[in-house]
Structure formats: structure tokens, C-alpha cells
LOKOLLUM-587018 format. One line per field, with one value per atom (N, C-alpha, C): residue number from 0; x, z, y. Coordinates in steps of 0.02 Angstrom, whole numbers. Each point is the difference from the previous one (the first is absolute). Example, Ala and Ser with C-alpha at 12.3 -4.5 7.8 and 13.67 -1.06 7.14 Angstrom:
pos <- (0,0,0,1,1,1);
east <- (660,-45,45,-18,42,-39);
up <- (390,0,0,-36,3,37);
north <- (-284,59,60,53,59,55);
end
This chain:
pos <- (0,0,0,1,1,1,2,2,2,3,3,3,4,4,4,5,5,5,6,6,6,7,7,7,8,8,8,9,9,9,10,10,10,11,11,11,12,12,12,13,13,13,14,14,14,15,15,15,16,16,16,17,17,17,18,18,18,19,19,19,20,20,20,21,21,21,22,22,22,23,23,23,24,24,24,25,25,25,26,26,26,27,27,27,28,28,28,29,29,29,30,30,30,31,31,31,32,32,32,33,33,33,34,34,34,35,35,35,36,36,36,37,37,37,38,38,38,39,39,39,40,40,40,41,41,41,42,42,42,43,43,43,44,44,44,45,45,45,46,46,46,47,47,47,48,48,48,49,49,49,50,50,50,51,51,51,52,52,52,53,53,53,54,54,54,55,55,55,56,56,56,57,57,57,58,58,58,59,59,59,60,60,60,61,61,61,62,62,62,63,63,63,64,64,64,65,65,65,66,66,66,67,67,67,68,68,68,69,69,69,70,70,70,71,71,71,72,72,72,73,73,73,74,74,74,75,75,75,76,76,76,77,77,77,78,78,78,79,79,79,80,80,80,81,81,81,82,82,82,83,83,83,84,84,84,85,85,85,86,86,86,87,87,87,88,88,88,89,89,89,90,90,90,91,91,91,92,92,92,93,93,93,94,94,94,95,95,95,96,96,96,97,97,97,98,98,98,99,99,99,100,100,100,101,101,101,102,102,102,103,103,103,104,104,104,105,105,105,106,106,106,107,107,107,108,108,108,109,109,109,110,110,110,111,111,111,112,112,112,113,113,113,114,114,114,115,115,115,116,116,116,117,117,117,118,118,118,119,119,119,120,120,120,121,121,121,122,122,122,123,123,123,124,124,124,125,125,125,126,126,126,127,127,127,128,128,128,129,129,129,130,130,130,131,131,131,132,132,132,133,133,133,134,134,134,135,135,135,136,136,136,137,137,137,138,138,138,139,139,139,140,140,140,141,141,141,142,142,142,143,143,143,144,144,144,145,145,145,146,146,146,147,147,147,148,148,148,149,149,149,150,150,150,151,151,151,152,152,152,153,153,153,154,154,154,155,155,155,156,156,156,157,157,157,158,158,158,159,159,159,160,160,160,161,161,161,162,162,162,163,163,163,164,164,164,165,165,165,166,166,166,167,167,167,168,168,168,169,169,169,170,170,170,171,171,171,172,172,172,173,173,173,174,174,174,175,175,175,176,176,176,177,177,177,178,178,178,179,179,179,180,180,180,181,181,181,182,182,182,183,183,183,184,184,184,185,185,185,186,186,186,187,187,187,188,188,188,189,189,189,190,190,190,191,191,191,192,192,192,193,193,193,194,194,194,195,195,195,196,196,196,197,197,197,198,198,198,199,199,199,200,200,200,201,201,201,202,202,202,203,203,203,204,204,204,205,205,205,206,206,206,207,207,207,208,208,208,209,209,209,210,210,210,211,211,211,212,212,212,213,213,213,214,214,214,215,215,215,216,216,216,217,217,217,218,218,218,219,219,219,220,220,220,221,221,221,222,222,222,223,223,223,224,224,224,225,225,225,226,226,226,227,227,227,228,228,228,229,229,229,230,230,230,231,231,231,232,232,232,233,233,233,234,234,234,235,235,235,236,236,236,237,237,237,238,238,238,239,239,239,240,240,240,241,241,241,242,242,242,243,243,243,244,244,244,245,245,245,246,246,246,247,247,247,248,248,248,249,249,249,250,250,250,251,251,251,252,252,252,253,253,253,254,254,254,255,255,255,256,256,256,257,257,257,258,258,258,259,259,259,260,260,260,261,261,261,262,262,262,263,263,263,264,264,264,265,265,265,266,266,266,267,267,267,268,268,268,269,269,269,270,270,270,271,271,271,272,272,272,273,273,273,274,274,274,275,275,275,276,276,276,277,277,277,278,278,278,279,279,279,280,280,280,281,281,281,282,282,282,283,283,283,284,284,284,285,285,285,286,286,286,287,287,287,288,288,288,289,289,289,290,290,290,291,291,291,292,292,292,293,293,293,294,294,294,295,295,295,296,296,296,297,297,297,298,298,298,299,299,299,300,300,300,301,301,301,302,302,302,303,303,303,304,304,304,305,305,305,306,306,306,307,307,307,308,308,308,309,309,309,310,310,310,311,311,311,312,312,312,313,313,313,314,314,314,315,315,315,316,316,316,317,317,317,318,318,318,319,319,319,320,320,320,321,321,321,322,322,322,323,323,323,324,324,324,325,325,325,326,326,326,327,327,327,328,328,328,329,329,329,330,330,330,331,331,331,332,332,332,333,333,333,334,334,334,335,335,335,336,336,336,337,337,337,338,338,338,339,339,339,340,340,340,341,341,341,342,342,342,343,343,343,344,344,344,345,345,345,346,346,346,347,347,347,348,348,348,349,349,349,350,350,350,351,351,351,352,352,352,353,353,353,354,354,354,355,355,355,356,356,356,357,357,357,358,358,358,359,359,359,360,360,360,361,361,361,362,362,362,363,363,363,364,364,364,365,365,365,366,366,366,367,367,367,368,368,368,369,369,369,370,370,370,371,371,371,372,372,372,373,373,373,374,374,374,375,375,375,376,376,376,377,377,377,378,378,378,379,379,379,380,380,380,381,381,381,382,382,382);
east <- (5986,-20,-43,13,-48,-66,-43,-75,-20,-15,-31,-75,-4,-62,-60,-62,-54,-57,-45,-57,-60,-55,-58,-47,-41,-53,30,72,30,55,-15,50,20,-41,20,65,-6,58,67,10,66,22,-44,33,27,-8,25,79,43,77,18,-30,19,-25,-61,-26,38,10,30,76,42,60,-5,-51,-10,-9,-52,-18,62,37,52,68,15,61,55,-2,59,14,-34,24,11,-27,8,49,8,59,-34,28,-35,19,48,18,-52,-25,-51,-68,-2,-72,13,55,-3,4,27,-3,-82,-48,-66,-26,19,-33,26,64,17,-29,-8,-27,-71,-33,-74,-9,65,-7,-42,0,-31,44,56,54,-25,-34,-24,-62,-34,-73,-14,38,-10,-70,-14,-59,-70,8,-40,-10,60,1,-40,24,-32,-72,-25,-62,-50,24,-27,-14,62,-2,-51,-9,-46,-67,-24,-58,-26,44,-11,-4,23,4,-68,-15,-63,17,-52,11,-67,-6,-62,-29,39,-22,-24,34,-19,-66,1,-56,-62,-4,-52,-26,42,-13,-40,35,-27,-62,-30,-61,-47,17,-41,-13,50,-7,54,-10,49,33,72,52,-18,27,-8,59,-9,52,62,-2,58,44,-35,35,14,-40,23,68,0,65,63,-22,69,12,-46,20,31,-23,42,76,6,67,35,-11,34,29,-51,16,68,-27,44,74,0,62,38,-24,32,23,-43,26,55,-4,56,53,0,61,37,-42,24,40,-38,35,65,5,57,58,-25,60,22,-37,11,50,-6,29,65,20,50,65,61,54,-10,-55,1,0,-6,11,-74,7,-52,-1,-3,-11,-57,-62,-57,-47,-51,-43,-67,-20,-55,-72,4,-51,-61,-56,-57,-54,-9,-41,-79,-29,-73,-46,-32,-41,-57,-20,-40,27,76,14,36,-8,39,-42,-65,-46,15,-17,24,-56,-60,-41,-29,-30,-19,-59,-38,-69,9,53,14,36,34,34,-46,-59,-45,-59,-7,-38,23,63,46,11,16,17,-66,-51,-63,-23,-5,-26,55,55,51,-1,-12,-9,-80,-41,-73,6,34,1,54,43,59,10,-32,6,65,31,59,36,71,44,8,-21,15,-57,-46,-59,21,43,31,52,-15,35,-2,-44,-15,-81,-4,-87,-24,52,-23,40,-46,30,-14,38,-13,-20,-42,-23,38,51,44,-30,-59,-22,-14,53,8,-17,49,4,-10,12,-2,72,7,73,-7,37,-6,27,-35,17,50,60,42,-13,13,-7,-71,-58,-59,-12,-35,-24,-26,28,-30,-54,-41,-59,-50,-25,-52,-64,-62,-59,-3,42,18,37,39,39,-46,-51,-46,-59,7,-41,-61,-54,-78,-18,-51,-28,-20,-26,-13,-65,-52,-47,24,41,22,45,43,39,-38,-53,-41,-40,-19,-39,64,51,47,22,-6,30,-53,-62,-49,-10,7,-1,54,58,64,-10,-26,-15,-38,-66,-42,47,31,45,39,42,37,-31,-69,-36,-41,2,-46,-71,-13,-68,-7,-56,-6,30,27,50,-14,29,-7,63,13,43,-4,55,6,22,-33,31,10,63,8,17,-46,5,16,26,-11,70,13,59,70,40,74,18,35,26,-39,-60,-53,15,45,17,-24,-23,-39,56,58,49,20,24,27,-47,-71,-46,2,16,1,67,59,56,2,-42,-6,-53,-38,-41,39,36,55,37,36,40,-31,-65,-40,-30,-3,-35,55,60,55,-1,-2,11,-67,-45,-64,-2,53,16,-35,8,-22,66,-1,51,-26,39,-12,33,-33,16,8,44,-12,7,-59,-4,3,48,11,-76,-16,-59,-5,57,5,-17,4,-18,-76,-30,-82,-47,23,-40,22,42,40,-24,-48,-21,0,-39,-6,65,42,68,36,-11,45,-44,-71,-30,22,18,14,73,35,69,-15,-41,-14,-54,-42,-61,8,-40,2,50,32,38,-42,2,-32,12,59,14,-57,-6,-49,48,-16,22,-39,36,-33,35,-36,17,-1,47,8,23,-48,-1,16,51,-3,-11,-30,-14,-32,-47,-35,-51,15,-38,15,-63,3,-41,20,-35,-61,-50,-58,23,48,19,61,27,40,-7,43,-9,-8,21,2,-63,-40,-65,-48,-13,-58,25,71,31,-4,6,6,-67,-55,-68,-18,21,-23,22,69,35,-27,-25,-37,-63,-31,-65,4,49,5,3,20,7,-25,15,-22,42,60,51,-22,20,-13,58,-1,61,-9,-30,-4,62,53,63,33,-27,25,-64,22,-41,41,-36,16,-8,59,1,28,-34,32,-16,49,-8,-10,-33,-6,-10,18,-27,-65,-36,-59,-51,-50,-64,-16,0,-11,63,29,73,17,-56,-2,-3,65,2,-60,-40,-49,13,23,18,-64,-1,-50,-6,56,-11,-32,2,-33,-78,-23,-71,-16,35,-18,-13,43,5,-41,-28,-46,-72,-27,-69,-52,22,-41,37,8,37,-18,-66,-21,36,2,32,72,33,72,15,-52,12,-13,-49,-8,59,34,52,62,5,53,-10,-66,-13,-3,-8,-15,64,53,68,6,-4,6,-58,-53,-51,25,34,26,42,25,33,-58,-14,-39,-3,68,13,25,-22,35,3,52,26,22,-25,25,46,53,59,-11,-34,-4,56,28,47,-20,54,-9,0,-49,5,53,4,51,-10,-58,1,25,-17,17,70,37,63,46,-18,37,-9,-52,-9,43,8,57,59,22,72,1,-47,14,12,-43,21,65,17,63,58,-3,48,15,-64,16,39,-32,49,73,12,73,43,-52,29,39,-41,25,2,49,0,-23,0,-20,-63,0,-71,-46,29,-50,-11,-25,-2,-64,-42,-67,7,32,9,53,55,52,-33,-50,-33,-39,-42,-44,41,53,50,17,29,35,-71,-61,-52,-7,8,-6,57,56,50,2,-30,-7,-65,-40,-63,-59,-4,-61,2,-49,-8,-15,36,-21,49,-11,31,76,9,67,37,-28,31,17,-45,9,63,4,56,68,2,56,30,-43,13,32,-28,23,65,11,59,59,-13,38,24,-56,18,49,-15,28,75,14,63,42,-47,38,22,-50,18,54,2,63,55,15,64,10,-31,-9,-16,-27,-14,-69,-1,-69,-51,-66,-53,-19,32,-4,-10,-60,9,-25);
up <- (1797,73,-3,48,-8,33,-35,16,14,56,21,-38,-15,-32,52,-23,40,-31,56,-20,25,-33,9,41,-26,37,44,-15,47,32,17,35,67,35,63,0,-70,-4,-3,-13,5,74,51,63,19,-53,8,-22,45,-14,-71,-8,-64,-61,-2,-55,-12,61,-4,-31,17,-28,-68,-25,-68,-50,23,-36,4,49,0,1,-41,5,-25,-45,-16,58,40,60,64,6,70,-21,-64,-6,-19,-40,-16,69,32,65,47,7,57,-36,-66,-22,13,-17,9,75,53,60,24,-17,9,-27,-61,-19,30,18,39,77,22,73,7,-58,-16,-24,-23,-34,-66,-35,-61,-64,14,-65,-59,31,-44,-48,31,-42,20,-23,14,-20,-59,-28,44,10,57,67,27,67,-19,-61,-20,-7,-44,-7,66,50,70,36,-10,33,-34,-61,-38,7,-4,26,59,54,66,26,-52,24,10,52,2,-38,-50,-34,-31,-43,-34,-44,-37,-40,28,47,41,40,30,41,-33,-62,-34,-27,-17,-31,64,56,61,29,-26,20,-59,-60,-49,-58,1,-39,-52,-53,-57,15,-1,10,-57,2,-53,-52,-58,-57,22,32,15,61,48,51,-37,-45,-42,-41,-31,-41,49,47,50,36,20,29,-46,-69,-51,-7,-5,-13,64,55,58,3,-12,-15,-52,-59,-66,40,36,31,42,42,40,-37,-34,-36,-56,-37,-48,48,59,36,17,19,17,-51,-67,-58,-23,10,-13,42,69,44,-3,-29,-9,-67,-53,-62,16,39,10,16,-49,7,-5,-22,-9,62,55,69,15,32,18,72,45,60,41,-46,14,-64,11,-56,-2,-59,-7,16,-8,13,-49,6,-52,32,-38,19,8,51,1,-48,-30,-60,23,51,18,-1,-3,-4,-66,-46,-66,-55,1,-55,-44,-65,-44,9,17,-18,79,3,58,22,-52,16,28,-22,33,70,2,72,51,-13,37,18,-55,16,43,-13,42,64,16,79,24,-39,38,41,-45,38,52,-7,56,53,0,67,16,-34,30,48,-25,44,54,-4,39,40,-21,30,-15,52,-28,70,-6,52,44,64,39,4,-38,-1,-54,-53,-40,47,-1,32,75,22,78,2,44,-2,80,49,61,31,37,31,66,34,65,0,33,1,65,-8,51,39,-16,14,-43,-57,-55,-64,-2,-77,5,-59,-4,-8,42,3,-32,-55,-8,46,7,51,-44,17,-24,28,-41,24,28,-50,17,6,43,7,-64,-31,-56,3,60,0,-45,-27,-42,24,-25,24,1,-38,-5,65,31,59,64,0,48,4,44,2,39,-40,28,0,42,-5,-70,-38,-67,-3,41,-13,25,45,25,-63,-23,-50,-61,-15,-62,15,52,21,-21,24,-10,-71,-36,-64,-49,16,-47,18,60,-3,-26,7,-40,-70,-32,-67,-21,26,0,0,54,10,-66,-29,-54,-67,0,-71,-2,55,4,26,23,23,83,17,70,46,47,42,79,50,76,32,45,40,52,19,27,59,50,65,9,4,16,83,31,69,24,55,26,42,20,60,-38,50,-35,-43,-45,-38,-49,-16,-33,-83,-5,-78,-29,40,-17,-43,31,-28,-71,9,-54,-51,17,-64,-52,46,-32,-46,28,-26,-62,-3,-55,-48,13,-48,-36,28,-36,-50,28,-44,-51,9,-55,-59,21,-50,-16,18,-8,-79,-45,-76,-24,50,-37,23,34,12,85,41,68,44,48,32,74,48,72,39,30,43,75,49,54,52,43,51,66,30,82,36,47,37,7,14,19,-58,-63,-54,-22,29,-27,-10,37,-12,-62,-37,-55,-73,-2,-47,-59,-1,-52,-35,39,-4,-53,27,-36,-74,-7,-52,-51,25,-48,-33,37,-32,-69,6,-67,-40,19,-30,-81,-39,-72,-34,31,-25,-19,-60,-10,42,39,36,58,36,53,73,37,70,60,19,79,57,32,57,71,4,55,80,41,63,42,27,32,84,19,67,39,-37,17,60,48,58,40,7,30,61,31,68,-33,61,-20,-11,30,8,-51,-43,-40,-45,-8,-34,-68,-26,-75,-30,53,-17,-37,1,-29,-83,-8,-79,-31,42,-23,-17,40,-29,-48,-11,-55,-69,7,-58,-18,44,-25,-26,20,-18,-72,-15,-73,14,-58,16,-79,-8,-70,-46,9,-39,-32,-55,-28,8,42,25,-35,-75,-19,-8,2,5,66,45,74,34,31,43,64,56,67,23,22,28,63,51,70,31,39,43,74,29,79,35,56,47,35,-20,24,-48,-1,-43,11,63,4,16,-43,10,46,35,39,76,36,61,58,24,42,73,39,75,42,64,39,28,-11,12,-59,-61,-44,13,24,12,61,44,66,2,-40,-9,-48,-42,-57,25,-11,13,-23,-74,-36,-29,47,-18,-67,-6,-65,-75,10,-50,-8,57,-7,-23,5,-26,-69,-23,-73,-35,30,-23,-6,44,-11,-62,0,-52,-73,1,-78,-27,23,-31,-36,30,-50,-42,11,-43,-70,14,-68,-56,29,-47,-40,-51,-41,-3,3,1,66,31,61,-3,10,-1,52,28,61,-15,35,-3,55,15,62,6,66,31,-28,-11,-22,64,-15,58,-30,31,-14,-70,-24,-76,-47,13,-56,15,56,7,-38,14,-18,-93,-18,-62,-47,44,-29,8,62,11,-76,-11,-48,-63,-21,-57,-5,52,4,-8,36,-2,-75,-43,-67,-37,13,-44,14,68,17,-9,-30,-11,61,64,62,-3,22,-6,71,41,72,5,21,2,44,61,59,1,-53,11,58,-9,39,72,28,73,14,-38,14,-4,-54,-14,64,26,59,68,7,57,-19,-55,-15,27,-31,32,60,46,71,26,-26,24,-18,-60,-22,22,32,27,-51,-34,-41,-66,-42,-65,-39,-63,-41,-65,-57,-58,15,38,23,34,44,38,-41,-49,-52,-41,-27,-40,42,55,47,1,23,11,-71,-54,-59,-29,21,-21,42,75,43,-17,-23,-31,-51,-51,-67,17,47,30,27,40,36,-55,-55,-51,-29,-20,-52,36,76,24,34,2,24,57,41,77,8,58,4,27,-17,7,81,47,65,32,47,30,72);
north <- (7510,-24,-68,-47,-58,15,-31,2,-66,-19,-61,-27,-51,-20,2,22,11,-55,-20,-36,44,-8,46,-37,-60,-28,-51,-29,-48,43,55,33,-16,-40,-34,-51,-24,-49,31,56,44,-3,-16,-10,-76,-38,-64,3,-29,19,-41,-48,-38,34,24,49,62,39,51,-5,-54,-23,-7,-39,-14,50,53,50,56,-5,47,-29,-56,-28,24,53,41,50,12,39,-47,-56,-43,-47,-24,-46,-69,-38,-73,-28,1,-43,7,68,13,-37,-3,-32,-76,-32,-66,-22,42,-4,-8,48,1,-67,-26,-65,-53,-11,-56,2,55,13,-34,4,-13,-73,-40,-54,2,56,9,-7,-26,-8,-57,-43,-50,18,60,12,78,50,62,30,-17,14,-26,-50,-45,46,20,46,67,23,70,-1,-57,-6,-4,-44,6,61,34,72,42,-3,48,-22,-76,-8,2,4,8,81,50,59,37,32,49,56,19,59,16,49,21,-52,-42,-41,-63,-24,-60,4,68,11,0,28,21,-82,-34,-68,-36,8,-38,7,66,21,-1,-39,-16,56,46,69,-8,25,12,61,-7,56,39,63,51,-25,19,-6,41,47,30,-48,-25,-46,-57,-28,-58,2,64,9,10,42,16,-69,-49,-62,-44,-14,-28,20,64,30,-6,-4,-14,-76,-47,-62,-10,29,-7,34,52,28,-33,-48,-40,-68,-26,-58,14,61,11,23,19,17,-70,-48,-58,-45,11,-32,35,70,31,-17,-5,-28,-68,-45,-63,-2,33,4,40,43,40,-44,11,-34,-73,-20,-78,-31,26,-44,-31,-57,-40,-14,47,2,-17,6,-14,-29,-28,-15,40,12,44,-54,-53,-36,17,-27,10,61,36,58,-35,37,-17,26,-48,19,60,2,57,66,5,62,21,-36,-11,13,12,6,52,0,64,42,-10,51,18,71,24,-44,-18,-37,-68,-37,-63,2,64,3,11,46,10,-60,-42,-62,-39,-6,-61,25,46,28,13,30,17,-72,-53,-61,-21,16,-14,23,60,55,-16,-11,-8,-70,-42,-61,4,30,-4,75,44,67,34,32,49,-13,30,8,-68,9,-56,-51,12,-44,-42,-2,-46,-46,-63,-53,-2,36,1,-12,-49,-15,23,24,13,60,40,69,0,41,25,64,24,83,20,40,34,65,19,66,60,-15,45,-29,-53,-29,-74,-34,-67,-31,-46,-27,-74,-14,-75,-55,-43,-62,-54,-6,-49,-70,-56,-69,-4,20,-37,-66,-23,-70,-30,-54,-27,-50,11,-34,3,-65,-5,-31,-2,-24,-78,-28,-74,-23,52,-19,1,24,3,-51,-52,-62,20,-45,9,81,12,62,25,-49,21,50,1,34,88,-4,71,24,-43,23,25,-39,0,65,25,70,60,-9,56,2,-63,-1,36,-16,27,75,28,73,28,-26,30,-1,-50,-12,63,11,57,57,13,58,19,-60,8,22,-36,8,62,41,63,-7,-67,-13,19,2,23,-46,27,-39,29,-42,25,9,47,0,-61,-36,-62,-1,-39,-16,-76,-24,-71,-9,-41,0,-80,-2,-72,-3,-64,-6,-3,14,1,-61,15,-52,-42,31,-29,22,31,10,74,49,58,42,19,41,-45,-64,-32,5,-4,-1,68,56,62,7,-35,2,-53,-49,-47,33,36,41,37,43,57,-43,-46,-45,-29,-23,-19,32,71,48,50,0,55,20,-66,16,28,7,30,74,29,65,5,-51,4,15,59,9,9,-7,-1,60,54,44,-22,-8,-18,61,2,57,-21,32,-6,16,-11,10,84,24,64,54,-41,57,-15,-35,-25,60,57,56,46,-26,26,-42,-30,-42,44,53,51,29,10,32,-53,-78,-51,-4,8,-9,47,61,64,-14,-46,-15,-39,-35,-51,17,60,27,0,-25,5,-58,-31,-70,-43,-41,-60,-57,1,-66,10,-68,-7,-11,35,-4,-24,-49,-31,51,35,33,-47,-30,-46,14,-15,17,-72,-21,-59,7,-46,-8,51,14,73,-8,37,13,63,34,77,8,41,22,46,11,31,73,23,81,23,-69,27,62,46,59,-9,-51,-11,-39,-16,-45,45,61,37,7,12,5,-61,-54,-73,-24,22,-16,35,60,37,-26,-17,-24,-75,-32,-57,4,52,20,28,37,25,77,40,73,14,71,32,-23,-42,-19,-68,-21,-69,-33,-50,-46,-63,-22,-50,-44,37,-47,-17,10,-20,-40,-70,-35,-9,9,-3,-67,-31,-72,-4,-19,7,-81,-17,-62,21,-43,12,-72,1,-60,6,61,-1,29,-16,-2,87,24,69,47,25,16,72,22,41,-32,9,-31,29,-35,22,-14,54,-25,25,-27,5,76,32,87,29,-32,19,-4,-57,-12,30,15,30,69,27,76,27,-36,39,-3,61,16,-40,-12,-46,-64,-53,-62,-30,6,-32,45,65,46,-23,-15,-6,-78,-40,-66,1,34,2,45,37,34,-47,-45,-55,-46,-17,-46,32,65,23,3,12,1,-65,-58,-62,-3,23,-7,41,53,39,-30,-71,-41,-39,7,-31,-79,-20,-75,-12,-53,-24,-71,-32,-71,-22,-50,-45,-45,1,-48,-54,-43,-44,-40,-7,-46,-69,-43,-63,-48,-58,-60,-38,-55,-64,-14,-21,-15,45,70,48,14,0,4,-54,-70,-49,3,21,12,44,58,44,-16,-48,-20,-54,-45,-53,42,46,26,42,35,34,-49,-59,-56,-29,-4,-17,52,75,43,7,-21,4,-73,-41,-69,-34,7,-27,-70,-37,-76,-34,39,-19,-35,-66,-36,18,4,15,79,25,81,8,-40,31,-5,-45,6,51,16,40,81,10,62,12,-50,8,21,-38,22,70,20,71,46,-13,42,20,-67,-2,67,-27,44,78,18,58,41,-27,38,-10,-45,0,-21,-11,-26,59,21,46,5,21,-10,26,55,30,-55,-31,-54,-68,-14,-58,25,58,14,-6,25,6,-69,-44,-78,-31,5,-23,32,63,28,-19,-4,-38,-82,-36,-58,-13,47,8,28,36,24,-71,-36,-52,-66,-10,-42,20,69,27,-2,-7,-4,-67,-41,-73,-16,57,-2,-40,-27,-28,57,-6,46,-18,55,-10,68,5,73,-21);
end
């Protein structure tokens, strides 16, 4: 009776159709295996494809390494045997009948060391820096109320793309570097007018430090009372996480407010791998209405309560709106980045600002992108 091949530490990969067909090629047939290869475009480098699957798998070995722990000798041995089983099966399939329907490609050196010691050393460093599972190859995630979902097509904004605001960026960078280095850091509030680059700065910081193990988890405002639940999802990992809340404004009677305050203040848990970063158009992010003031017996206490939430962010950075000089400075720098050839850029940029409700880094970028599109299509810059 035919007995399918099984994996132990890498058993999750048995659910992958390609791996399943590879390990059970005698039962499933060579055509089924080739069909899975072609469907994934893996025919030119099957070992590279398999290496990526193995490195991204979430298992006892990768999880221990990502937490900075040494896997037990039993887990290491089983992991090594699983890797050997997969690669041996691929080589046997390639040799069968001398057919060349696919190319093995080059095996990942991290996965083919001869000794357990070298295997652990190489992969320990890899998983320490890159995490495991979806944390590998993904730098930003959404929290959907239960789990983390990778964000595809993350904006590639870098700090060099954000013009001026040097002091503001420097403060955020310094705090982030402390966070990554294990030094004291602060939860951060970035506030200021719309379009001044608050959210873009957070995106740029994430991209700038991703290779040092920084990841971003984006939380919708409706989940701000669940900060500790999100933290538990990444507890113990050596990666560092920005818990990002964009455009944060709360009402005085928001039911999630007490939990949010408590999470910012800290709990009995050690959350040294998570930093809360929020953006807001308001310095005091709890919206104070006239009814709040009129209906409270102690209006001074109510006002103090409103201010206290903002004060729980150890670092507060203000992004001021730009005047004419600052706006045109940003336009000039972006025009150089985009290699715009238009000579009368200043009056056009000023007119654009009048038509679009003011001067800001966002308006400056929108103008330069419009001008670039016009130049590339041979149209006159007119609006």
C-alpha cells in the first residue's frame, strides 16, 4: 500500500499543492507535479521557490529563532531532515527519465549547511532580523480585530522624498533609533494641519529601518482599545513594531478611551518591542464640545482629562503648515527630483495652491506630479 511522505517541523508545507505533489509524486503523477510548478512560474528555479517556502514557514524552529531562543536539538534535527526530504524529492523528480521540464536552480546556502551548528547559526540570524511567516518579506500589516494581515503594495516613501521639516523628522528618527537599539523611547504623537507629511513620515521611517527589523501594524480607530491584544500577537519577537493609528480624534465619552489610556501608560507586561505612533490634526486628540463643559460639575477636571491623553505620548511633534516660502522650497526640490523642465514653475505652483485651498507639502507634491504628467504627455501645464 502506498504511504505518502510526511514532514514534522515543516508539516504546514504539506498543505501546499506543489510540495504535496512533489512528496507524493508516485501517487499524484509527474504531470500533476509539473502542473503545480508551471502554475507558480517556478519551472526555472524550483529549489529557489522551495527555499522561500521553507524560510517563510511558521514552525517551532523559526518561531524559536525569531524570539532569540535556540531550538532544541530534536527540533533542529527534525527541521534538517524535513529540508533534506524536500530537496531530495526535487532532485529525484528532476533526474527521473532524464526529462528537463524544470530547472532545479541554486539551493539557498542557509538551508544546505552540513552541520546542525552551522544550520542553526545561519538561520538564527535570519529569523532574528526577519521574523517568521508573514513577517518575512512584509513590512506593514493591518489588524482586523483578530489577526495581522499583510498590506500589499506598501508605499515606498523614503525620508529623502520628504522635503524640509528637518527638525521634525530628526526627532522622529532619533526616537526610532533608540527604540531599535533597546534604549529608552517614547510613544509618539505627530500633530498638525492636513497635508503636512505626518503619515508620510511614519511610512518613510518604516521603510528606512525595515532592514533593521522594524515593522508597522496599522490599527483602525475602532480597535484602539485593543492595543494590548495586538501587542500579545508579537510578544517575545525580536522584531520591533510601530503600532500606527492615523488621524486620531476621540470623543470625550468614547468607550475605548479608558483601555487606550491604560495601554499608553503601560501594564504589567513588558512591551519593549512595540511603540505607539499616532497622527492627529489636533494637539488635544479628545474632542471637547460645549456640552462636555456645560454638563460637567467640575469643568476643570474635564479639561484636565482631555489634555491628559495627549500628555501620555512621551514625544509630541508638531508639523506646522507652510507659508509661501516653505511651500515654494518644497516645490523646487520636488521639481528637481522629478527633473521637471518647465521654467515658470513658481507662478504655476502658486496658482495651483490658490485653486487647491492652500500651501502644504501634499499640495506641492500634487502640483509637481501633475506637471510631470503634462510634460510626459506633451500637454501644456494648464488648470
